[in-house]
C-alpha positions in Angstrom: -15.2 0.3 65.0 -13.0 3.1 63.7 -13.5 6.6 65.1 -14.8 9.4 63.0 -12.4 12.4 63.1 -12.4 15.8 61.7 -9.3 16.5 59.6 -8.0 19.3 57.5 -7.6 18.0 54.0 -7.3 19.6 50.6 -9.2 17.4 48.1 -7.4 16.4 44.9 -8.2 18.4 41.8 -9.5 15.7 39.6 -11.4 17.8 37.1 -14.0 17.2 34.4 -13.3 15.8 30.9 -13.2 18.6 28.3 -15.7 16.9 26.0 -19.0 15.0 26.5 -18.3 11.3 25.6 -20.3 10.2 22.6 -22.1 6.8 22.5 -21.2 5.1 19.2 -23.9 4.2 16.8 -23.0 0.5 17.1 -23.9 0.6 20.7 -27.5 1.7 19.9 -27.8 -0.9 17.2 -26.7 -3.6 19.7 -29.2 -2.4 22.2 -31.9 -2.7 19.6 -30.9 -6.3 18.8 -30.9 -7.1 22.5 -34.3 -5.6 23.0 -35.6 -7.6 20.0 -34.3 -10.8 21.6 -35.9 -9.9 24.9 -39.2 -9.2 23.1 -39.1 -12.6 21.5 -38.1 -14.3 24.7 -41.1 -12.7 26.4 -43.4 -14.1 23.8 -44.4 -10.7 22.4 -45.0 -9.8 18.8 -44.5 -6.1 19.2 -43.4 -3.4 21.7 -44.7 0.2 22.1 -42.3 2.4 24.0 -43.8 5.7 25.3 -41.7 8.7 26.3 -42.3 12.3 27.5 -39.9 14.9 28.9 -40.0 13.5 32.4 -39.8 9.8 31.3 -37.5 9.8 28.4 -34.7 7.6 29.5 -35.9 4.3 27.9 -36.3 5.9 24.5 -33.1 7.8 24.8 -31.2 4.6 25.7 -32.6 2.8 22.7 -32.5 5.5 20.0 -30.5 8.5 21.1 -33.7 10.6 20.8 -35.7 12.1 23.7 -38.7 14.3 23.1 -38.7 18.0 24.0 -42.0 19.7 25.0 -44.0 16.7 23.6 -44.5 13.0 23.9 -43.4 10.3 21.5 -44.2 6.7 20.8 -41.8 4.1 19.4 -43.4 1.1 17.7 -41.3 -2.0 17.2 -43.1 -4.9 15.4 -41.1 -8.1 14.7 -39.8 -8.3 11.2 -40.6 -4.6 10.3 -38.8 -1.3 10.4 -39.7 0.5 13.6 -41.9 3.6 13.5 -41.5 6.7 15.7 -44.5 8.9 16.2 -43.8 12.5 17.1 -45.6 15.8 17.3 -45.2 19.1 15.4 -42.0 20.3 17.1 -40.2 17.0 17.6 -40.8 15.3 14.2 -37.8 16.9 12.5 -35.7 16.7 15.6 -36.4 13.0 15.9 -35.3 12.4 12.3 -31.9 13.9 13.0 -31.4 12.6 16.6 -32.6 9.0 16.2 -29.6 6.7 15.7 -31.6 3.7 14.6 -33.2 3.1 11.2 -36.9 4.0 11.5 -39.9 5.5 9.8 -41.1 8.8 11.2 -44.8 9.7 11.4 -46.5 12.9 12.5 -49.0 12.4 15.3 -50.2 15.9 16.2 -52.1 15.1 19.5 -48.6 14.8 20.9 -48.1 18.5 20.1 -48.7 21.3 22.6 -52.2 22.7 23.2 -53.4 25.1 20.6 -51.2 23.9 17.8 -52.5 22.5 14.5 -53.9 19.0 14.6 -55.4 18.8 11.1 -52.6 17.0 9.3 -52.0 13.6 11.0 -53.8 10.3 10.9 -55.6 9.1 14.0 -53.7 6.8 16.3 -55.4 3.5 15.3 -54.6 4.2 11.6 -50.9 5.0 12.5 -50.7 1.8 14.6 -52.0 -0.3 11.7 -49.5 1.3 9.3 -46.7 0.4 11.7 -47.7 -3.2 11.5 -50.0 -3.8 14.4 -53.1 -5.9 13.8 -55.5 -8.3 15.2 -54.1 -11.1 17.3 -50.7 -9.5 17.9 -49.4 -9.7 21.5 -48.0 -6.3 22.5 -46.0 -5.1 25.4 -46.1 -1.5 26.5 -43.0 0.2 27.9 -43.5 3.2 30.1 -41.3 4.0 33.1 -42.3 1.7 36.0 -41.9 -2.1 35.8 -45.1 -3.2 37.5 -48.3 -5.1 36.6 -50.4 -2.0 35.9 -50.0 -0.1 32.7 -48.4 3.3 33.2 -48.8 5.1 29.8 -51.7 7.4 28.8 -55.1 5.6 28.6 -55.9 6.8 25.0 -52.7 5.0 23.8 -53.6 1.8 25.7 -57.1 1.9 24.3 -56.0 2.4 20.7 -53.4 -0.4 21.0 -55.9 -2.8 22.5 -58.5 -1.8 19.9 -56.2 -2.5 17.0 -54.8 -5.8 18.3 -57.8 -7.2 20.0 -55.6 -8.2 22.9 -55.1 -6.8 26.4 -51.7 -5.1 26.5 -49.1 -6.0 29.1 -46.5 -3.9 30.8 -43.2 -4.8 29.4 -41.1 -2.1 31.1 -39.3 -4.8 33.1 -37.4 -5.8 29.9 -35.5 -2.6 30.3 -35.7 -1.6 34.0 -35.8 -4.7 36.1 -32.9 -4.4 38.6 -31.7 -8.0 37.9 -32.5 -8.8 34.3 -33.4 -5.4 32.7 -31.3 -4.5 29.7 -30.4 -1.1 31.2 -29.2 -2.5 34.5 -25.7 -2.9 33.1 -23.7 -0.2 31.4 -21.6 -0.8 28.3 -18.0 0.5 28.6 -19.0 3.5 26.4 -21.9 4.3 28.7 -19.5 4.1 31.7 -17.5 6.9 30.1 -20.6 9.0 29.8 -21.7 8.5 33.4 -18.2 9.2 34.7 -18.3 12.5 32.8 -21.7 13.3 34.3 -20.5 12.4 37.8 -17.4 14.5 37.5 -19.6 17.4 36.4 -22.2 17.2 39.2 -19.6 16.6 41.9 -17.4 19.5 40.8 -20.5 21.7 40.9 -21.4 20.7 44.4 -17.7 21.1 45.5 -17.7 24.5 43.9 -20.8 25.5 45.8 -19.7 24.1 49.1 -16.5 26.2 48.9 -18.5 29.3 48.3 -21.0 29.0 51.1 -21.1 32.0 53.5 -23.7 33.7 55.6 -26.0 35.9 53.6 -25.7 33.8 50.4 -29.2 33.2 49.0 -30.3 29.9 47.6 -30.7 31.5 44.2 -27.2 32.8 44.3 -25.9 29.4 45.5 -27.7 27.7 42.6 -25.6 29.8 40.2 -22.6 27.6 41.0 -24.3 24.5 39.8 -23.2 24.3 36.1 -24.5 21.5 33.9 -22.7 22.9 30.8 -26.0 22.3 29.0 -26.2 18.5 29.7 -29.8 17.4 30.2 -30.9 17.4 33.9 -32.2 14.2 35.5 -33.9 16.2 38.2 -34.3 19.9 39.1 -31.4 21.6 41.0 -32.0 21.6 44.8 -30.6 24.2 47.2 -32.1 24.6 50.7 -31.0 26.9 53.5 -33.1 26.8 56.7 -33.2 26.0 60.4 -35.7 23.3 59.5 -35.6 21.5 56.1 -38.5 19.1 56.1 -37.7 18.0 52.5 -34.7 18.5 50.3 -36.8 18.5 47.2 -37.6 22.2 47.3 -36.1 24.4 44.5 -33.9 27.3 45.3 -35.6 30.6 46.0 -34.6 33.5 48.3 -33.8 32.0 51.7 -30.3 32.9 52.9 -27.6 31.0 54.5 -27.3 31.6 58.3 -24.5 30.5 60.6 -25.9 27.6 62.6 -28.7 26.7 60.2 -28.8 23.7 57.8 -28.0 23.4 54.1 -28.9 20.8 51.5 -27.5 20.9 47.9 -28.1 18.4 45.0 -27.5 18.4 41.3 -28.5 15.7 38.9 -27.7 15.4 35.2 -28.4 12.4 33.0 -26.0 9.7 34.3 -25.3 11.1 37.7 -26.5 12.9 40.9 -24.3 14.4 43.7 -25.8 15.6 47.0 -24.4 17.0 50.2 -26.2 18.2 53.3 -25.1 19.4 56.7 -24.8 22.3 59.0 -23.6 25.8 58.3 -20.9 25.9 61.0 -17.3 26.5 61.6 -15.3 24.0 63.5 -15.1 26.4 66.5 -18.9 26.2 66.7 -19.1 22.5 67.2 -18.9 22.3 71.0 -21.9 24.6 71.7 -24.1 24.0 68.6 -25.3 20.4 68.8 -28.7 20.8 70.4 -30.2 18.8 67.5 -27.8 15.9 68.0 -26.2 16.8 64.6 -22.7 15.5 65.3 -24.0 12.3 66.8 -26.1 11.5 63.7 -23.1 12.5 61.5 -20.9 10.0 63.3 -23.3 7.0 63.1 -24.5 7.9 59.6 -21.0 7.9 58.3 -20.4 4.5 59.9 -23.4 3.2 58.0 -22.2 4.7 54.8 -18.8 3.1 55.3 -20.4 -0.3 56.0 -22.5 0.1 52.8 -19.4 0.8 50.6 -17.5 -2.0 52.3 -20.2 -4.6 51.5 -20.1 -4.0 47.7 -18.5 -6.7 45.6 -19.5 -8.2 42.2 -21.4 -11.4 42.8 -22.7 -10.7 46.3 -26.5 -10.2 46.9 -27.6 -6.6 47.2 -29.3 -7.6 50.4 -25.9 -7.9 52.0 -25.5 -4.1 51.8 -28.9 -3.5 53.4 -27.9 -5.9 56.3 -24.5 -4.1 56.7 -26.2 -0.8 57.0 -28.7 -2.2 59.6 -25.9 -3.5 61.7 -24.0 -0.2 61.6 -26.8 2.2 62.2 -28.2 3.1 65.7 -31.7 4.2 66.7 -31.1 7.9 66.3 -32.3 7.9 62.7 -34.1 5.9 60.1 -33.6 5.5 56.3 -35.9 7.6 54.1 -35.6 5.2 51.1 -33.6 2.2 49.9 -29.9 2.5 50.8 -28.9 2.7 47.2 -30.2 2.3 43.7 -29.1 1.8 40.1 -28.1 4.8 38.0 -28.6 5.5 34.3 -29.9 8.3 32.2 -32.6 8.6 34.8 -31.5 9.3 38.3 -33.2 6.3 39.7 -33.5 3.3 37.4 -34.5 0.7 39.9 -33.2 -0.6 43.2 -32.0 -4.1 44.2 -31.2 -2.8 47.7 -34.0 -3.9 49.9 -34.3 -6.3 52.9 -33.8 -9.9 51.9 -32.8 -9.0 48.3 -31.0 -11.9 46.6 -30.4 -9.8 43.4 -26.7 -10.3 42.6 -24.5 -7.2 42.2 -23.2 -7.5 38.7 -20.2 -6.1 36.8 -21.4 -3.1 34.9 -24.0 -1.8 37.4 -23.8 1.9 38.2 -25.0 2.3 41.7 -25.9 5.4 43.8 -25.0 5.5 47.5 -28.4 6.8 48.7 -28.5 6.5 52.5 -30.9 9.4 53.4 -31.1 9.7 57.2 -34.3 10.9 58.9 -33.7 11.8 62.6 -36.2 10.4 65.0 -35.9 13.5 67.1 -34.7 17.0 66.2 -34.1 18.7 62.8 -30.6 17.6 61.9 -30.0 17.4 58.1 -27.2 15.1 57.0 -26.5 13.6 53.6 -23.9 12.6 51.1 -24.7 10.9 47.8 -22.3 9.7 45.1 -22.3 7.1 42.3 -19.9 4.2 41.8 -19.5 1.6 39.1 -19.1 -2.1 39.9 -16.6 -3.7 37.6 -14.8 -7.0 37.6 -11.3 -7.5 36.3 -12.5 -8.1 32.7 -14.5 -4.9 32.6 -11.7 -2.9 34.3 -9.3 -4.1 31.5 -11.8 -3.0 28.8 -12.2 0.4 30.5 -8.4 0.8 30.7 -8.1 0.1 27.0 -11.0 2.4 26.1 -10.1 5.4 28.3 -6.9 5.3 30.3 -7.4 8.9 31.5 -10.8 8.0 33.0 -9.2 5.1 34.8 -6.5 7.4 36.3 -9.3 9.7 37.6 -11.0 6.7 39.1 -7.8 5.5 40.7 -7.3 9.0 42.2 -10.9 8.8 43.7 -10.1 5.4 45.2 -7.0 6.8 46.8 -9.1 9.6 48.3 -11.6 7.2 49.7 -8.9 5.0 51.1 -7.2 8.0 52.7 -10.6 8.9 54.3 -10.7 5.4 55.8 -13.1 3.5 53.5 -12.3 -0.1 52.8 -13.3 -1.0 49.2 -13.3 -4.1 47.1 -11.3 -3.7 43.9 -14.6 -4.0 42.1 -15.7 -0.5 43.3 -14.9 2.3 40.9 -15.9 5.7 42.3 -17.3 8.1 39.7 -17.7 11.2 41.8 -14.8 13.6 42.5 -16.2 14.0 46.0 -16.5 10.2 46.6 -16.8 9.6 50.4 -15.9 13.2 51.3 -18.3 14.7 53.9 -18.1 18.3 55.1 -19.3 18.4 58.8 -18.8 22.2 59.0 -20.1 23.7 55.8 -18.6 27.1 56.5 -15.2 25.4 56.8 -14.9 23.2 53.7 -11.3 22.4 54.3 -12.4 20.1 57.1 -13.7 16.7 56.2 -14.4 13.5 58.1 -12.0 10.6 58.3 -12.1 7.1 59.8 -9.2 6.2 62.0 
């Protein structure tokens, strides 16, 4: 097993593309055709896709429109033009943002409290106008592919009242980790996610290089710049001797030498996270009462094993087994050791014990090993996203965007220099791919396997 060393290394300046990649209309139209085929294959006559601000990725993937402030409902009945229901504020926005051909109807109960509700039809009438009727079998798409329905009860009741059938949860058509339509990225979507990953990783890199004692969480969060791209989660910055959860939003706590820090930023298409101790290298010998450096060493071996197990065609369970072989008993995993990425930070995860789900070309995957120490308060984490791409997809990406592939090649060289062994199928999307800062007050020092 290679040794984990601390080395001085200036990370390459890879940068962020100067423009947000656009998804062509033809991609949305093909997504609609694929969803229609999936609907028919599932034996359904219609789909109703629900979205709100927190759970907008499915609708955004399909139409390019995501609601703001309100909810929305997409109604897709075989052989008819789809109908999109929106509230007072989103109706006009939907008409301009939606890429697909659709009819747009006002449904004012989706509007914010206190706004006018006198002008729209009731929901059963709108459903009938969209083509729903007795005997139709309908699938409801929310945001969790499970047996239970996960959209508001009044929508479920109206749908079942109009059709006379019990509705089923059809979210798996989009979000199943093996067969869901969103499990694989089109080349154009890869460009978008690569932009997002460059953006979040540069923000975290920018913040890490500005950490100093006395800096407040609020001030630190100012270095996380989304350039207006929609967030997939709230920004997280935590400074403390004890950080029981990294989900807290930044407030007024200040960085102190010897304490811990956790920083994460997620935009649609990417999340980057780093966590460690606010130390200088000279502090290492006398500041390990929490067993921090011991966890760092074994955690990084587990991360390296995870990356080394990834290859198109292999079962996702192989990565779980590789992590289990590499980790010791100092820490446990908080969650699955990886998951699929898309517009939502966590689409689904094929990474669980015994998983036979094959890793497929076009999957965007987050390295998500979150260690929980069995003793002490050590906080350690690094999270980045990668794309799995076979030779055919790599050629398509090279034709589509040679500059992107040069950035990816630079990231691979960085990871290889740091001592990671990667299949040619692994394309790093983050500018910090594999780089861990063991001493956060000395960001010129990173870990390396040798």
